[in-house]
A tleap script that builds the chain and sets N, CA, C and O, in Angstrom:
source leaprc.protein.ff14SB
mol = sequence {
  NMET GLY ALA ARG GLY LYS GLY ARG VAL ALA
  ALA PRO ALA ALA GLN PRO LEU ALA GLY ILE
  GLY HIE ASN GLY ALA PRO ASP ASP VAL ALA
  LEU THR LEU ASP ASP LEU ALA MET ARG LEU
  PHE GLU VAL ILE GLY PRO ARG ALA ASP LEU
  GLU ILE GLU PRO PHE GLU CYS GLY ALA PRO
  TRP THR ALA TYR ALA THR GLU GLU GLU LEU
  MET ARG LEU GLY THR LEU GLN ALA ARG ILE
  VAL ARG ARG GLU GLN ALA ILE LYS GLU LEU
  LYS ALA GLU ARG LYS ARG ILE MET ASN ARG
  ASN ILE ARG ARG MET ARG ARG ALA ASP GLY
  LYS CGLU
}
set mol.1.N position { 120.015 104.267 67.920 }
set mol.1.CA position { 119.706 106.007 67.656 }
set mol.1.C position { 119.708 106.406 69.005 }
set mol.1.O position { 119.290 105.916 70.055 }
set mol.2.N position { 120.488 107.767 68.572 }
set mol.2.CA position { 120.733 108.538 69.671 }
set mol.2.C position { 119.814 108.966 70.378 }
set mol.2.O position { 118.709 108.846 69.849 }
set mol.3.N position { 119.827 109.572 71.701 }
set mol.3.CA position { 118.978 110.010 72.799 }
set mol.3.C position { 118.398 111.360 72.131 }
set mol.3.O position { 118.962 112.138 71.361 }
set mol.4.N position { 117.550 111.382 72.481 }
set mol.4.CA position { 116.527 112.705 71.754 }
set mol.4.C position { 116.159 113.203 73.410 }
set mol.4.O position { 116.100 112.555 74.455 }
set mol.5.N position { 115.992 114.364 73.164 }
set mol.5.CA position { 115.188 115.325 74.268 }
set mol.5.C position { 115.280 116.660 73.933 }
set mol.5.O position { 115.421 117.155 72.815 }
set mol.6.N position { 115.176 117.261 75.147 }
set mol.6.CA position { 114.953 118.834 74.970 }
set mol.6.C position { 115.966 119.398 74.285 }
set mol.6.O position { 117.058 119.030 74.718 }
set mol.7.N position { 116.023 120.173 73.356 }
set mol.7.CA position { 117.459 121.035 72.197 }
set mol.7.C position { 117.924 119.837 71.522 }
set mol.7.O position { 119.089 119.919 71.133 }
set mol.8.N position { 117.350 118.790 71.289 }
set mol.8.CA position { 117.732 117.751 70.131 }
set mol.8.C position { 116.446 117.414 69.312 }
set mol.8.O position { 115.277 117.389 69.698 }
set mol.9.N position { 117.080 117.110 67.826 }
set mol.9.CA position { 116.314 116.791 67.040 }
set mol.9.C position { 116.530 116.014 66.257 }
set mol.9.O position { 117.690 116.133 65.862 }
set mol.10.N position { 115.814 114.946 65.614 }
set mol.10.CA position { 116.196 113.801 64.759 }
set mol.10.C position { 116.593 114.389 63.601 }
set mol.10.O position { 116.034 115.396 63.167 }
set mol.11.N position { 117.820 113.674 62.873 }
set mol.11.CA position { 118.262 113.826 61.689 }
set mol.11.C position { 117.365 113.535 60.625 }
set mol.11.O position { 116.598 112.590 60.811 }
set mol.12.N position { 117.289 114.265 59.350 }
set mol.12.CA position { 116.508 113.879 58.378 }
set mol.12.C position { 116.759 112.243 57.946 }
set mol.12.O position { 117.908 111.813 57.847 }
set mol.13.N position { 115.675 111.453 57.721 }
set mol.13.CA position { 115.854 110.074 57.333 }
set mol.13.C position { 116.490 109.889 56.104 }
set mol.13.O position { 115.908 110.135 55.048 }
set mol.14.N position { 117.535 109.514 56.149 }
set mol.14.CA position { 117.916 109.199 54.549 }
set mol.14.C position { 117.797 107.756 53.697 }
set mol.14.O position { 118.728 106.949 53.686 }
set mol.15.N position { 116.964 107.610 53.229 }
set mol.15.CA position { 116.302 106.473 52.493 }
set mol.15.C position { 117.348 105.956 51.520 }
set mol.15.O position { 117.525 106.783 50.626 }
set mol.16.N position { 117.974 105.053 51.411 }
set mol.16.CA position { 119.175 104.640 50.192 }
set mol.16.C position { 118.109 104.285 48.788 }
set mol.16.O position { 117.111 103.570 48.707 }
set mol.17.N position { 118.671 104.947 47.993 }
set mol.17.CA position { 117.979 104.957 46.846 }
set mol.17.C position { 119.017 103.899 45.706 }
set mol.17.O position { 120.183 104.159 45.409 }
set mol.18.N position { 118.308 102.834 45.268 }
set mol.18.CA position { 119.125 101.816 44.336 }
set mol.18.C position { 119.790 102.829 42.742 }
set mol.18.O position { 119.019 103.285 41.897 }
set mol.19.N position { 120.542 102.903 42.711 }
set mol.19.CA position { 121.220 103.125 41.096 }
set mol.19.C position { 121.705 104.626 41.086 }
set mol.19.O position { 122.228 105.206 40.136 }
set mol.20.N position { 121.402 105.181 42.443 }
set mol.20.CA position { 121.900 106.687 42.568 }
set mol.20.C position { 123.017 107.485 43.428 }
set mol.20.O position { 123.263 108.666 43.674 }
set mol.21.N position { 123.555 106.240 43.753 }
set mol.21.CA position { 124.768 106.617 44.554 }
set mol.21.C position { 124.444 106.766 46.281 }
set mol.21.O position { 125.352 107.049 47.062 }
set mol.22.N position { 123.271 106.571 46.653 }
set mol.22.CA position { 122.891 106.622 47.965 }
set mol.22.C position { 123.118 105.600 48.970 }
set mol.22.O position { 122.788 105.731 50.148 }
set mol.23.N position { 123.692 104.570 48.474 }
set mol.23.CA position { 123.762 103.333 49.369 }
set mol.23.C position { 124.336 103.301 50.650 }
set mol.23.O position { 124.067 102.453 51.501 }
set mol.24.N position { 125.258 104.383 50.807 }
set mol.24.CA position { 126.199 104.233 52.081 }
set mol.24.C position { 125.553 105.377 53.006 }
set mol.24.O position { 126.263 106.119 53.685 }
set mol.25.N position { 123.972 105.474 52.977 }
set mol.25.CA position { 123.639 106.810 53.816 }
set mol.25.C position { 124.269 106.541 55.469 }
set mol.25.O position { 124.561 105.422 55.891 }
set mol.26.N position { 124.392 107.772 56.235 }
set mol.26.CA position { 124.574 107.700 57.506 }
set mol.26.C position { 123.456 107.298 58.192 }
set mol.26.O position { 122.352 107.489 57.680 }
set mol.27.N position { 123.585 106.629 59.561 }
set mol.27.CA position { 122.361 106.585 60.353 }
set mol.27.C position { 121.869 107.444 60.732 }
set mol.27.O position { 122.296 108.573 60.494 }
set mol.28.N position { 120.714 107.200 61.512 }
set mol.28.CA position { 119.509 108.294 61.697 }
set mol.28.C position { 120.137 108.756 63.063 }
set mol.28.O position { 119.830 108.013 63.995 }
set mol.29.N position { 120.878 109.724 63.363 }
set mol.29.CA position { 121.301 109.974 64.849 }
set mol.29.C position { 120.687 111.408 65.168 }
set mol.29.O position { 120.352 112.254 64.338 }
set mol.30.N position { 120.622 111.485 66.422 }
set mol.30.CA position { 119.849 112.759 67.320 }
set mol.30.C position { 121.021 113.754 66.989 }
set mol.30.O position { 122.199 113.396 66.972 }
set mol.31.N position { 120.608 114.994 66.735 }
set mol.31.CA position { 121.419 116.008 66.688 }
set mol.31.C position { 121.080 117.422 67.467 }
set mol.31.O position { 119.960 117.928 67.396 }
set mol.32.N position { 122.032 117.937 68.126 }
set mol.32.CA position { 121.830 119.399 68.697 }
set mol.32.C position { 121.274 120.036 67.825 }
set mol.32.O position { 121.222 119.666 66.652 }
set mol.33.N position { 120.610 121.440 68.419 }
set mol.33.CA position { 120.236 122.277 67.364 }
set mol.33.C position { 121.302 122.893 66.831 }
set mol.33.O position { 121.240 123.102 65.620 }
set mol.34.N position { 122.544 123.344 67.575 }
set mol.34.CA position { 123.554 123.910 67.277 }
set mol.34.C position { 124.224 122.998 65.725 }
set mol.34.O position { 124.676 123.478 64.685 }
set mol.35.N position { 124.028 121.456 66.168 }
set mol.35.CA position { 124.537 120.678 64.950 }
set mol.35.C position { 123.789 120.821 63.610 }
set mol.35.O position { 124.266 120.903 62.478 }
set mol.36.N position { 122.657 120.832 63.961 }
set mol.36.CA position { 121.525 121.137 62.664 }
set mol.36.C position { 121.769 122.165 61.946 }
set mol.36.O position { 121.880 122.207 60.721 }
set mol.37.N position { 121.903 123.490 63.133 }
set mol.37.CA position { 122.078 124.763 62.446 }
set mol.37.C position { 123.161 124.905 61.423 }
set mol.37.O position { 123.156 125.441 60.315 }
set mol.38.N position { 124.278 124.155 62.232 }
set mol.38.CA position { 125.575 124.194 61.298 }
set mol.38.C position { 125.670 123.482 59.886 }
set mol.38.O position { 126.271 123.917 58.904 }
set mol.39.N position { 124.917 122.235 59.986 }
set mol.39.CA position { 124.537 121.550 58.812 }
set mol.39.C position { 123.712 122.533 57.663 }
set mol.39.O position { 124.063 122.569 56.484 }
set mol.40.N position { 122.747 123.192 58.118 }
set mol.40.CA position { 121.786 124.100 57.239 }
set mol.40.C position { 122.691 125.093 56.641 }
set mol.40.O position { 122.638 125.503 55.481 }
set mol.41.N position { 123.832 125.559 57.885 }
set mol.41.CA position { 124.735 126.820 57.218 }
set mol.41.C position { 125.242 126.299 56.229 }
set mol.41.O position { 125.196 126.918 55.167 }
set mol.42.N position { 125.784 125.189 56.284 }
set mol.42.CA position { 127.162 124.466 55.385 }
set mol.42.C position { 126.212 124.546 53.731 }
set mol.42.O position { 126.635 125.047 52.689 }
set mol.43.N position { 124.885 123.897 53.950 }
set mol.43.CA position { 124.304 123.936 52.540 }
set mol.43.C position { 123.698 125.399 51.892 }
set mol.43.O position { 123.851 125.904 50.780 }
set mol.44.N position { 122.966 125.830 53.059 }
set mol.44.CA position { 122.383 127.274 52.647 }
set mol.44.C position { 123.350 128.543 52.399 }
set mol.44.O position { 123.371 129.234 51.381 }
set mol.45.N position { 124.071 128.682 53.446 }
set mol.45.CA position { 125.179 129.539 53.301 }
set mol.45.C position { 125.025 130.642 53.878 }
set mol.45.O position { 123.856 130.682 54.259 }
set mol.46.N position { 125.763 131.909 54.258 }
set mol.46.CA position { 125.152 132.874 54.795 }
set mol.46.C position { 124.143 133.655 54.354 }
set mol.46.O position { 123.956 133.590 53.139 }
set mol.47.N position { 123.248 134.562 55.127 }
set mol.47.CA position { 122.565 135.411 54.434 }
set mol.47.C position { 123.192 136.150 53.367 }
set mol.47.O position { 124.293 136.696 53.443 }
set mol.48.N position { 122.500 136.135 52.466 }
set mol.48.CA position { 123.042 137.197 51.469 }
set mol.48.C position { 122.287 138.924 51.350 }
set mol.48.O position { 121.445 139.207 50.498 }
set mol.49.N position { 122.740 139.770 52.243 }
set mol.49.CA position { 121.672 140.829 52.527 }
set mol.49.C position { 121.865 142.047 51.116 }
set mol.49.O position { 122.859 142.120 50.394 }
set mol.50.N position { 120.806 142.775 51.034 }
set mol.50.CA position { 120.802 143.548 49.993 }
set mol.50.C position { 121.922 144.823 50.427 }
set mol.50.O position { 122.108 145.313 51.541 }
set mol.51.N position { 122.531 145.130 49.215 }
set mol.51.CA position { 123.290 146.516 49.209 }
set mol.51.C position { 122.764 147.537 49.927 }
set mol.51.O position { 121.721 148.007 49.472 }
set mol.52.N position { 123.180 147.995 50.888 }
set mol.52.CA position { 122.514 149.053 51.523 }
set mol.52.C position { 122.695 150.272 50.935 }
set mol.52.O position { 123.781 150.387 50.365 }
set mol.53.N position { 121.939 151.255 50.895 }
set mol.53.CA position { 122.339 152.475 50.249 }
set mol.53.C position { 122.818 153.475 51.408 }
set mol.53.O position { 122.227 153.325 52.477 }
set mol.54.N position { 123.756 154.427 51.359 }
set mol.54.CA position { 124.106 155.114 52.476 }
set mol.54.C position { 123.272 156.201 53.139 }
set mol.54.O position { 122.931 157.114 52.388 }
set mol.55.N position { 122.950 156.259 54.188 }
set mol.55.CA position { 122.098 156.904 54.809 }
set mol.55.C position { 122.353 158.508 55.207 }
set mol.55.O position { 123.213 158.850 56.019 }
set mol.56.N position { 121.724 159.167 54.710 }
set mol.56.CA position { 122.077 160.751 55.455 }
set mol.56.C position { 123.549 161.061 55.255 }
set mol.56.O position { 124.311 161.607 56.052 }
set mol.57.N position { 123.752 160.691 54.262 }
set mol.57.CA position { 125.149 161.028 53.449 }
set mol.57.C position { 125.289 162.411 53.381 }
set mol.57.O position { 124.555 163.107 52.680 }
set mol.58.N position { 126.389 162.942 54.223 }
set mol.58.CA position { 126.956 164.200 54.101 }
set mol.58.C position { 125.752 165.304 54.973 }
set mol.58.O position { 125.715 166.488 54.638 }
set mol.59.N position { 124.960 164.859 55.917 }
set mol.59.CA position { 123.762 165.276 56.831 }
set mol.59.C position { 125.163 165.785 57.613 }
set mol.59.O position { 126.265 165.238 57.674 }
set mol.60.N position { 124.626 167.196 58.253 }
set mol.60.CA position { 125.886 167.831 58.783 }
set mol.60.C position { 125.506 167.265 60.605 }
set mol.60.O position { 126.255 167.728 61.465 }
set mol.61.N position { 124.657 166.547 60.945 }
set mol.61.CA position { 124.470 166.212 62.214 }
set mol.61.C position { 125.528 164.701 62.003 }
set mol.61.O position { 125.935 164.408 63.127 }
set mol.62.N position { 126.034 163.765 61.019 }
set mol.62.CA position { 126.599 162.811 60.958 }
set mol.62.C position { 128.160 163.015 61.681 }
set mol.62.O position { 128.887 162.150 62.169 }
set mol.63.N position { 128.406 164.670 61.538 }
set mol.63.CA position { 129.670 164.596 62.093 }
set mol.63.C position { 130.056 164.694 63.488 }
set mol.63.O position { 131.174 164.714 64.002 }
set mol.64.N position { 128.689 164.759 64.078 }
set mol.64.CA position { 128.422 164.866 65.675 }
set mol.64.C position { 128.241 163.312 66.084 }
set mol.64.O position { 128.116 162.896 67.236 }
set mol.65.N position { 128.251 162.724 65.178 }
set mol.65.CA position { 127.711 161.031 65.426 }
set mol.65.C position { 129.160 160.301 66.068 }
set mol.65.O position { 130.212 160.595 65.500 }
set mol.66.N position { 129.198 159.519 67.043 }
set mol.66.CA position { 130.357 158.799 67.603 }
set mol.66.C position { 130.364 157.471 66.270 }
set mol.66.O position { 129.711 157.342 65.235 }
set mol.67.N position { 131.371 156.699 66.883 }
set mol.67.CA position { 131.467 155.646 66.068 }
set mol.67.C position { 130.557 154.463 66.488 }
set mol.67.O position { 130.163 153.575 65.732 }
set mol.68.N position { 130.316 154.573 67.659 }
set mol.68.CA position { 128.990 153.486 67.821 }
set mol.68.C position { 127.789 153.895 67.492 }
set mol.68.O position { 126.957 153.058 67.143 }
set mol.69.N position { 127.491 155.164 67.536 }
set mol.69.CA position { 126.007 155.556 66.902 }
set mol.69.C position { 126.197 155.416 65.411 }
set mol.69.O position { 125.213 155.130 64.729 }
set mol.70.N position { 127.058 155.545 64.998 }
set mol.70.CA position { 127.279 155.224 63.461 }
set mol.70.C position { 127.032 153.877 63.035 }
set mol.70.O position { 126.246 153.599 62.129 }
set mol.71.N position { 127.789 152.931 63.772 }
set mol.71.CA position { 127.604 151.372 63.897 }
set mol.71.C position { 126.097 150.847 63.889 }
set mol.71.O position { 125.648 149.911 63.227 }
set mol.72.N position { 125.357 151.763 64.881 }
set mol.72.CA position { 123.838 151.235 65.108 }
set mol.72.C position { 123.250 151.712 64.165 }
set mol.72.O position { 122.558 150.951 63.489 }
set mol.73.N position { 123.337 153.195 63.795 }
set mol.73.CA position { 122.670 153.717 62.658 }
set mol.73.C position { 122.422 152.549 61.478 }
set mol.73.O position { 121.383 152.059 61.033 }
set mol.74.N position { 123.872 152.315 61.161 }
set mol.74.CA position { 124.077 151.095 59.967 }
set mol.74.C position { 123.116 149.815 60.293 }
set mol.74.O position { 122.246 149.467 59.494 }
set mol.75.N position { 123.323 149.207 61.410 }
set mol.75.CA position { 122.417 148.094 61.722 }
set mol.75.C position { 120.780 148.352 61.665 }
set mol.75.O position { 119.961 147.450 61.491 }
set mol.76.N position { 120.519 149.488 61.810 }
set mol.76.CA position { 118.904 150.160 62.005 }
set mol.76.C position { 118.839 150.397 60.574 }
set mol.76.O position { 117.777 150.088 60.034 }
set mol.77.N position { 119.503 150.746 60.055 }
set mol.77.CA position { 119.104 151.225 58.320 }
set mol.77.C position { 119.147 149.662 57.584 }
set mol.77.O position { 118.416 149.681 56.593 }
set mol.78.N position { 119.560 148.804 57.714 }
set mol.78.CA position { 119.765 147.410 56.789 }
set mol.78.C position { 118.368 146.993 57.577 }
set mol.78.O position { 117.325 146.978 56.923 }
set mol.79.N position { 118.351 146.620 59.128 }
set mol.79.CA position { 116.675 146.508 59.387 }
set mol.79.C position { 115.658 146.725 58.709 }
set mol.79.O position { 114.834 145.920 58.274 }
set mol.80.N position { 115.729 148.307 58.572 }
set mol.80.CA position { 114.450 148.874 58.088 }
set mol.80.C position { 114.448 148.425 56.415 }
set mol.80.O position { 113.353 148.017 56.029 }
set mol.81.N position { 115.373 148.448 55.546 }
set mol.81.CA position { 115.480 147.611 54.565 }
set mol.81.C position { 114.902 146.284 54.234 }
set mol.81.O position { 114.247 145.990 53.234 }
set mol.82.N position { 115.196 145.646 55.078 }
set mol.82.CA position { 114.923 144.437 55.119 }
set mol.82.C position { 113.480 144.242 55.400 }
set mol.82.O position { 112.875 143.304 54.879 }
set mol.83.N position { 112.879 145.111 56.224 }
set mol.83.CA position { 111.238 144.849 56.796 }
set mol.83.C position { 110.682 145.794 55.594 }
set mol.83.O position { 109.484 145.548 55.453 }
set mol.84.N position { 111.153 146.856 54.613 }
set mol.84.CA position { 110.461 147.442 53.769 }
set mol.84.C position { 110.055 146.148 52.483 }
set mol.84.O position { 109.024 145.843 51.883 }
set mol.85.N position { 111.387 145.677 52.486 }
set mol.85.CA position { 111.390 144.431 51.224 }
set mol.85.C position { 110.110 143.182 51.632 }
set mol.85.O position { 109.382 142.540 50.875 }
set mol.86.N position { 110.195 143.180 52.860 }
set mol.86.CA position { 109.157 141.963 53.189 }
set mol.86.C position { 107.990 142.540 52.962 }
set mol.86.O position { 107.171 141.930 52.275 }
set mol.87.N position { 107.681 143.805 53.480 }
set mol.87.CA position { 106.159 144.478 53.268 }
set mol.87.C position { 106.029 144.609 51.679 }
set mol.87.O position { 104.934 144.439 51.144 }
set mol.88.N position { 107.034 144.878 51.028 }
set mol.88.CA position { 106.626 144.999 49.492 }
set mol.88.C position { 106.358 143.536 48.895 }
set mol.88.O position { 105.598 143.381 47.938 }
set mol.89.N position { 107.029 142.466 49.518 }
set mol.89.CA position { 106.499 141.132 48.965 }
set mol.89.C position { 105.133 140.683 49.437 }
set mol.89.O position { 104.325 140.215 48.635 }
set mol.90.N position { 104.812 140.840 50.960 }
set mol.90.CA position { 103.398 140.991 51.469 }
set mol.90.C position { 102.548 141.198 50.496 }
set mol.90.O position { 101.751 140.366 50.061 }
set mol.91.N position { 102.726 142.585 50.034 }
set mol.91.CA position { 101.912 143.254 49.382 }
set mol.91.C position { 101.646 142.843 47.941 }
set mol.91.O position { 100.547 143.064 47.432 }
set mol.92.N position { 102.498 142.331 47.366 }
set mol.92.CA position { 102.498 141.458 46.194 }
set mol.92.C position { 101.745 140.503 45.958 }
set mol.92.O position { 101.060 140.339 44.949 }
set mol.93.N position { 101.874 139.541 47.268 }
set mol.93.CA position { 101.050 138.280 47.375 }
set mol.93.C position { 99.580 138.281 47.591 }
set mol.93.O position { 98.770 137.410 47.277 }
set mol.94.N position { 99.311 139.854 48.413 }
set mol.94.CA position { 97.986 140.408 48.440 }
set mol.94.C position { 97.210 140.632 47.360 }
set mol.94.O position { 96.027 140.371 47.145 }
set mol.95.N position { 98.185 141.237 46.606 }
set mol.95.CA position { 97.274 141.753 45.211 }
set mol.95.C position { 97.011 140.018 44.438 }
set mol.95.O position { 95.962 139.634 43.922 }
set mol.96.N position { 98.330 139.206 44.577 }
set mol.96.CA position { 98.085 137.994 43.528 }
set mol.96.C position { 96.756 137.303 44.271 }
set mol.96.O position { 96.042 136.683 43.483 }
set mol.97.N position { 96.417 137.309 45.332 }
set mol.97.CA position { 95.183 136.532 45.742 }
set mol.97.C position { 93.909 137.160 45.390 }
set mol.97.O position { 92.843 136.658 45.034 }
set mol.98.N position { 94.337 138.620 45.609 }
set mol.98.CA position { 93.127 139.384 45.322 }
set mol.98.C position { 92.547 139.249 43.776 }
set mol.98.O position { 91.373 139.059 43.459 }
set mol.99.N position { 93.542 139.380 43.015 }
set mol.99.CA position { 93.289 139.120 41.486 }
set mol.99.C position { 92.715 138.086 41.225 }
set mol.99.O position { 91.604 138.114 40.696 }
set mol.100.N position { 93.420 136.781 41.577 }
set mol.100.CA position { 92.970 135.425 41.140 }
set mol.100.C position { 91.176 135.309 42.067 }
set mol.100.O position { 90.215 134.910 41.410 }
set mol.101.N position { 91.073 135.540 42.931 }
set mol.101.CA position { 89.478 135.990 43.431 }
set mol.101.C position { 88.748 136.937 42.606 }
set mol.101.O position { 87.543 136.762 42.430 }
set mol.102.N position { 89.424 138.037 42.020 }
set mol.102.CA position { 88.251 138.439 41.010 }
set mol.102.C position { 88.306 137.911 39.878 }
set mol.102.O position { 87.279 138.131 39.237 }
set mol.103.N position { 89.325 137.089 39.154 }
set mol.103.CA position { 88.942 136.109 38.039 }
set mol.103.C position { 87.563 135.381 38.416 }
set mol.103.O position { 86.460 135.473 37.877 }
set mol.104.N position { 87.965 134.668 39.458 }
set mol.104.CA position { 87.102 133.728 39.764 }
set mol.104.C position { 85.597 134.355 39.858 }
set mol.104.O position { 84.646 133.887 39.231 }
set mol.105.N position { 85.530 135.293 40.587 }
set mol.105.CA position { 84.210 136.241 40.581 }
set mol.105.C position { 83.724 136.210 39.091 }
set mol.105.O position { 82.768 135.555 38.675 }
set mol.106.N position { 84.414 136.901 38.470 }
set mol.106.CA position { 84.058 137.163 36.724 }
set mol.106.C position { 83.423 135.884 36.445 }
set mol.106.O position { 82.238 135.835 36.115 }
set mol.107.N position { 84.255 134.696 36.578 }
set mol.107.CA position { 84.036 133.552 35.817 }
set mol.107.C position { 82.653 133.117 36.381 }
set mol.107.O position { 81.729 132.787 35.637 }
set mol.108.N position { 82.559 133.136 37.791 }
set mol.108.CA position { 81.284 132.744 38.554 }
set mol.108.C position { 80.047 133.581 37.721 }
set mol.108.O position { 79.091 132.862 37.430 }
set mol.109.N position { 79.964 134.765 37.375 }
set mol.109.CA position { 79.178 135.618 36.654 }
set mol.109.C position { 79.064 135.760 35.340 }
set mol.109.O position { 78.265 136.554 34.845 }
set mol.110.N position { 79.984 134.878 34.527 }
set mol.110.CA position { 80.016 134.414 33.114 }
set mol.110.C position { 80.298 135.969 32.248 }
set mol.110.O position { 79.707 136.397 31.257 }
set mol.111.N position { 81.417 136.588 33.038 }
set mol.111.CA position { 82.016 137.651 32.366 }
set mol.111.C position { 83.303 137.471 31.465 }
set mol.111.O position { 83.604 138.149 30.482 }
set mol.112.N position { 83.948 136.484 31.977 }
set mol.112.CA position { 85.228 135.964 31.411 }
set mol.112.C position { 85.021 134.909 30.472 }
set mol.112.O position { 85.984 134.377 29.919 }
savepdb mol mol.pdb
quit
């Protein structure tokens, strides 16, 4: 087994399963975080961002913005859209939990 230490993690243990074709599993070796990140990237692929709507399209002030400022505005707009989506998902989860507990409360009171 390879050396482990700061910045190194163990590769997932591969258990050979009979009859499935996994009998030649690689040894459990220590990977650097970069190696592990590259393996995950190969499996997962790049982050697929949502299509970003153009912002302030045609606003008079955009004619005075530099190329660097427009690039930064694009980055900020993408970040804002992702955070809004995350908040939307959190609120939906909160609503599911709330509704689940309301049903429990009603069942306990014998209303449903």
